[in-house]
N, C-alpha and C positions, 0 to 999 in steps of 0.2 A: 530478618525480611522474609516476608513470605510472599508465595506466588500465588496469584489470583488464577488458579485453573478454569475456574470457571468463564473468566473475564478474557483470557486465553481462546478457550474453546468459542465464545459467542466471537467475539474479534475476528479468529480467522474463518468462522461462519460469515461474518459480515464481507469479511476481504473476498472471499470469493464472491459474493454474490454483487459486491462492487465492480470486481473482475468481468462478471458475466454480461452486467448489464451494459458497462463499460467499454467492451470489446467484442461482445455480442451482439449488442441491439445498437446504442448511441453513436459511434465508432466505427464501425466493422467494416467498412466500405474504404472511408476516407484512410483508416489505417493499412488495410491491406495494400491501399496503391502508394500511400506516403512510404510503407515499408518495402515496397516491392514484391510484395506476397500475393501469390495466387489464392483465391478461398480451395482448391486442391489441396495446395501444399500444405494450408492451413489446418484442412481436416485431417490430413496423412499426419500430422505430429499432434494431434490434441489430443490423444491419449496421455503420452509420454507428457506432453505440455502442462495438461492438467495434475498429473501426479507430481511434479516439479512447482507446478502455482501452490499446492496444498501443502508442500513441504517448508515452501519458500514464505508463504503467509502465516505458517505455523510460527516459523523463528522469529519472524516479524513482531508477531503479536507476543511471543514471550519477551522479547526485547523490549518493548512497548509496554508490557505489564510491570516489568522490573524497572523501567525508568519512571514509570507513574508511582511506583512504591517509592521511590529514592527519592524522587519530588517530594511525595507527601510526607515522608521523614524530613526530608533536610528544610521544609517550610512551616512545618506544622498544620498546612492546611489539608484537605482531604476533601474535594469536589469534582463535580463532572468536569466542571470548567476550567480547573487544572491540569487535569488527564489531557483535558483537548487541547489546552496550549502547549504540553508536551509533544503532542503527535504535530501539532502544527512547526514547534522547534525540530525535533527529528526530521521533517521534510526538508524544511528550509537550510538546516546543518547540513544532514547527510544524501538526501535523495534527489532536491532540486540540484544542486551543487553539481554533484556526479555526474548525473544525466548533462546536464550544461555541457560540462567540458567533454567528457566521453560522444554525445555527439557532433559537438564541434568539431571536433577531432578527424572524427569519423564523416563528416560533410553529409551528417543527415538533414533531411528538410526542417526547417524551424518550425513548419506549423506540427510534423513528428513530433519533436522536442516538447511543443507545448502540449499535444495531446494526452503524450506519455507524462509527462510532469504533472499536468492538473488531476491526471489518473493516479498518481503515486500520493498526492495531496488530499483528495477525496477517500484514498484506500486511508491513510495516516489516520484523517478525521475519525472516519466510521471506526476503524477497530479502537482509536483513543476514546472515542465515544462511548465502545459498548465496555471496554476495560472500564472508564470511568463510570461510569451507571453500575457497574457490578462491585464496586469496591467499598 
């Protein structure tokens, strides 16, 4: 098995872009309100949080690239759509279920869970698409 490093780098960049649009433009005010975070708190933590996001997105991209390669090998198929299916399966099996139970026990608002879960879905599909296009 080989690691698709170009796909990993591209997926990481795509992940950062999705995060920037999602939480920096589309849902920033709603997310702040539902999460109980002020713009000042968010700005104060942004440098540390961006470094953590970059690390997390890199690890996620590496995991997806490995999962896509394993799937290609196991199925004998090699398509962008198969990579996207791997991304969707990863979201459903790991991200959506974990976030749902985590937020339910912490009594987080359901709208926050939906916004964050939809972000994870978009993130994983964008990353898987980047990996699939470059595989």
